[in-house]
C-alpha positions as CSV (number, residue, x, y, z in Angstrom):
1,M,33.5,65.0,140.5
2,D,36.9,66.6,140.8
3,P,36.9,68.9,143.9
4,A,38.9,71.4,141.8
5,A,36.3,71.7,139.1
6,P,35.2,75.3,139.2
7,L,32.0,77.2,138.8
8,I,32.1,79.6,135.8
9,F,30.4,82.9,136.0
10,F,29.9,84.7,132.6
11,D,29.0,88.3,132.0
12,S,29.8,91.1,129.6
13,G,31.5,93.0,132.4
14,V,31.6,93.1,136.2
15,G,27.9,92.9,136.7
16,G,28.0,89.2,137.4
17,L,29.9,89.9,140.6
18,S,26.5,90.7,142.2
19,V,25.7,87.0,141.6
20,L,29.1,85.7,142.6
21,G,28.9,87.5,146.0
22,P,25.9,85.6,147.4
23,T,27.2,82.4,145.8
24,R,30.5,82.7,147.7
25,A,28.6,83.3,150.9
26,L,26.8,79.9,150.4
27,L,29.7,78.0,148.9
28,P,32.9,79.6,150.3
29,N,35.2,76.8,149.1
30,A,34.0,76.7,145.5
31,P,36.7,77.3,142.9
32,I,35.6,80.2,140.8
33,V,36.4,81.3,137.2
34,Y,34.8,84.7,136.4
35,A,34.7,85.5,132.7
36,A,33.9,89.0,131.4
37,D,33.4,89.5,127.7
38,S,34.9,92.9,127.8
39,S,35.5,93.0,124.1
40,G,31.8,92.6,123.5
41,F,30.7,95.0,126.3
42,P,27.9,96.3,126.6
43,Y,25.6,93.4,125.6
44,G,22.5,95.6,125.9
45,K,23.4,97.4,122.6
46,R,24.1,94.2,120.6
47,S,21.6,92.3,118.5
48,E,19.8,89.2,119.6
49,A,21.3,87.2,116.7
50,E,24.9,88.2,117.6
51,L,24.5,87.3,121.2
52,A,22.7,84.0,120.4
53,T,25.9,83.0,118.6
54,R,28.6,84.8,120.7
55,V,27.6,83.6,124.2
56,P,27.6,79.8,123.5
57,A,30.8,80.1,121.5
58,L,32.7,81.8,124.3
59,L,31.2,79.5,127.0
60,G,32.3,76.6,124.9
61,R,35.9,77.8,124.9
62,L,35.8,78.4,128.7
63,V,34.4,74.9,129.3
64,E,37.0,73.3,127.2
65,R,39.8,75.2,129.0
66,F,38.6,74.9,132.6
67,R,36.4,71.8,132.7
68,P,33.8,73.4,135.1
69,R,31.1,71.5,137.0
70,L,28.5,74.2,136.2
71,A,28.3,77.5,134.3
72,V,26.3,80.6,135.3
73,I,25.2,83.2,132.7
74,A,25.3,86.0,135.2
75,C,23.8,88.5,132.8
76,N,20.1,89.1,132.2
77,T,20.5,90.2,128.6
78,A,22.6,87.1,127.7
79,S,20.3,84.8,129.6
80,T,17.0,86.1,128.0
81,I,18.6,85.7,124.5
82,A,21.1,82.9,124.6
83,L,20.4,80.6,127.6
84,D,18.7,77.9,125.5
85,H,21.4,78.1,122.9
86,A,24.1,77.6,125.5
87,R,22.3,74.7,127.1
88,A,22.0,73.0,123.8
89,A,25.7,73.5,123.1
90,L,27.2,72.5,126.4
91,D,27.1,69.2,128.3
92,I,27.2,70.7,131.8
93,P,24.4,72.5,133.7
94,V,23.9,76.1,132.7
95,V,22.1,78.4,135.2
96,G,20.6,81.6,133.8
97,T,19.6,85.0,135.2
98,V,16.1,86.2,134.8
99,P,14.3,89.4,136.1
100,A,12.9,88.9,139.6
101,I,9.4,89.9,138.7
102,K,7.7,87.1,140.8
103,P,9.2,88.2,144.1
104,A,8.6,91.9,143.2
105,A,4.9,91.3,142.6
106,E,4.7,89.3,145.8
107,I,5.8,92.2,148.0
108,S,4.3,95.2,146.0
109,K,1.5,97.0,147.9
110,S,0.8,99.6,145.2
111,R,0.7,96.9,142.4
112,V,3.0,99.1,140.4
113,I,6.4,97.6,139.8
114,G,9.4,98.7,137.7
115,V,11.7,96.5,135.6
116,L,15.0,98.3,135.2
117,G,17.4,96.6,132.8
118,T,19.3,97.0,129.6
119,E,17.5,98.1,126.5
120,A,17.8,94.5,125.1
121,T,16.5,92.8,128.2
122,V,13.3,94.9,128.8
123,R,12.1,94.4,125.2
124,Q,12.4,90.5,125.3
125,P,9.2,88.4,125.1
126,Y,10.6,86.5,128.1
127,V,9.8,89.6,130.2
128,D,6.3,89.7,128.8
129,N,5.8,86.1,129.8
130,L,7.1,86.6,133.4
131,A,4.9,89.7,133.8
132,A,1.8,87.8,132.6
133,R,2.5,84.7,134.8
134,F,3.5,86.4,138.0
135,A,2.3,90.1,137.9
136,A,-0.9,90.0,135.9
137,D,-2.6,92.3,138.4
138,C,0.3,94.8,138.4
139,T,1.2,97.7,136.2
140,V,4.7,96.8,135.0
141,I,6.8,99.7,133.9
142,R,10.0,99.0,132.0
143,H,13.1,101.1,131.3
144,G,16.4,100.3,129.7
145,S,19.4,102.2,130.9
146,P,22.8,101.8,129.3
147,E,24.0,104.7,131.4
148,L,23.6,102.6,134.6
149,V,25.7,99.8,133.2
150,E,28.5,102.2,132.5
151,L,28.1,103.8,136.0
152,A,28.4,100.4,137.7
153,E,31.5,99.5,135.7
154,A,33.0,102.9,136.7
155,K,32.2,102.3,140.4
156,L,34.0,99.0,140.4
157,A,36.9,100.7,138.7
158,G,37.1,103.0,141.8
159,Q,35.3,106.1,140.6
160,E,32.9,108.1,142.8
161,I,29.4,107.9,141.4
162,P,27.2,110.9,142.0
163,V,23.7,110.0,143.2
164,E,22.3,112.6,140.8
165,A,23.7,110.7,137.9
166,V,22.0,107.5,139.0
167,K,18.7,109.4,139.6
168,A,18.9,111.0,136.2
169,A,19.4,107.5,134.6
170,I,16.3,106.1,136.3
171,A,14.1,109.2,136.1
172,P,12.5,108.3,132.7
173,M,11.0,105.2,134.3
174,I,9.5,107.3,137.2
175,D,8.2,109.8,134.6
176,Q,6.1,107.1,132.9
177,P,2.3,106.9,133.6
178,H,1.9,105.5,137.2
179,G,5.6,105.7,137.8
180,D,5.1,107.8,140.9
181,E,3.1,104.9,142.4
182,M,5.9,102.4,142.0
183,D,7.0,100.8,145.3
184,V,9.2,97.9,144.0
185,M,11.9,98.1,141.4
186,V,13.3,94.9,139.8
187,L,17.0,95.3,139.1
188,A,16.9,93.3,135.9
189,C,20.6,93.7,135.1
190,T,23.3,92.1,137.2
191,H,25.3,95.4,137.1
192,F,22.6,97.3,138.9
193,P,22.9,95.8,142.4
194,L,26.4,97.2,142.4
195,L,24.7,100.6,142.6
196,A,22.2,99.6,145.3
197,D,23.4,102.3,147.7
198,E,23.2,105.0,145.1
199,I,19.7,103.9,144.0
200,T,18.5,103.8,147.6
201,A,19.8,107.4,148.1
202,A,18.0,108.5,144.9
203,F,14.7,106.7,145.5
204,P,14.5,105.8,149.2
205,N,10.9,104.8,149.1
206,I,11.3,102.1,146.4
207,V,12.3,98.6,147.4
208,Q,14.9,97.0,145.2
209,V,14.7,93.3,144.2
210,D,17.3,91.3,142.3
211,G,17.9,87.7,141.4
212,G,21.4,87.2,142.9
213,P,20.4,85.4,146.1
214,G,18.0,83.1,144.3
215,I,20.6,82.2,141.7
216,A,23.1,81.4,144.5
217,R,20.5,79.1,146.1
218,R,20.0,77.4,142.8
219,I,23.7,76.8,142.3
220,A,24.0,75.4,145.8
221,Y,21.1,73.0,145.1
222,L,22.5,71.8,141.8
223,T,25.9,71.1,143.4
224,Q,24.6,69.6,146.6
225,G,26.7,66.6,147.8
226,Q,29.6,67.4,145.4
227,P,33.1,67.6,146.9
228,W,34.9,71.0,147.2
229,P,38.5,71.8,148.1
230,V,39.2,71.7,151.9
231,S,40.1,75.4,152.0
232,P,39.0,78.4,149.8
233,P,41.0,78.5,146.6
234,G,42.0,81.7,144.8
235,G,39.7,82.7,142.0
236,I,40.5,83.5,138.3
237,A,39.1,86.5,136.4
238,I,39.2,86.2,132.6
239,F,38.7,89.1,130.2
240,T,38.3,88.9,126.4
241,A,40.1,92.3,126.1
242,A,42.6,94.1,128.2
243,H,41.0,94.8,131.6
244,R,41.2,98.1,133.3
245,A,43.9,98.0,136.1
246,P,41.6,99.8,138.6
247,L,39.3,96.8,138.6
248,A,42.0,94.6,140.3
249,S,41.2,95.8,143.8
250,S,37.5,95.3,143.3
251,L,38.0,91.8,141.9
252,A,40.2,90.9,144.8
253,R,37.3,91.7,147.2
254,F,35.4,88.9,145.5
255,G,38.4,86.5,145.8
256,L,39.5,86.9,142.2
257,D,43.2,87.4,142.5
258,D,44.4,85.8,139.2
259,I,43.6,88.1,136.3
260,R,44.0,86.8,132.7
261,E,43.0,87.4,129.1
262,L,41.1,84.8,127.1
């Protein structure tokens, strides 16, 4: 294994940074290529058929160009729809991102949990299966919020996000039957942990759970024993359309100082 072989993180936008962050904490010397399909953003409004074709095709181009050791689909929507297609198309390990329903059910006292994601994610049969396997004794309330995805992108671009805007985006989930009993909320979109502070301010009595730390541990396990560069290398951020300049400072905080277009 070439020590310079990177990890690829793939998302429609900047949400995958919530997975990259805990991964960098575990693997500080890992070379990183972060790819945002900005020309396809937001994935939550695209059809399953389109994503099942688009995601493996883009990952194939990235693998050919950067020769990574592993790819991470750091997007719940893309993972629930295109993970199997990507694994079939690529000859490297591909790690997906799935809603953290199991840990949410393990800690819920009220047995009412929420799954907050994109419209595409919350309607997937994969979510039905996770709920049946790990939260059969819970009431599972789902809500798809494209507004939160946009708010997370805006926050990373340097905008101030009003707590009331976040509260309004999540309110339809709380307004569902038994919503007022919810004590754990699954952030089933990698964008949403970027709004953790605002969500806490809006709903201080609801515990948030996301898959980022678990995915980071999985990446560390799959690369155990592999060589890494001696010192932390600079990271690359790739966009499929012109990126917004205000993102540069946020990307730099995650070690992504080389910004390019695919």
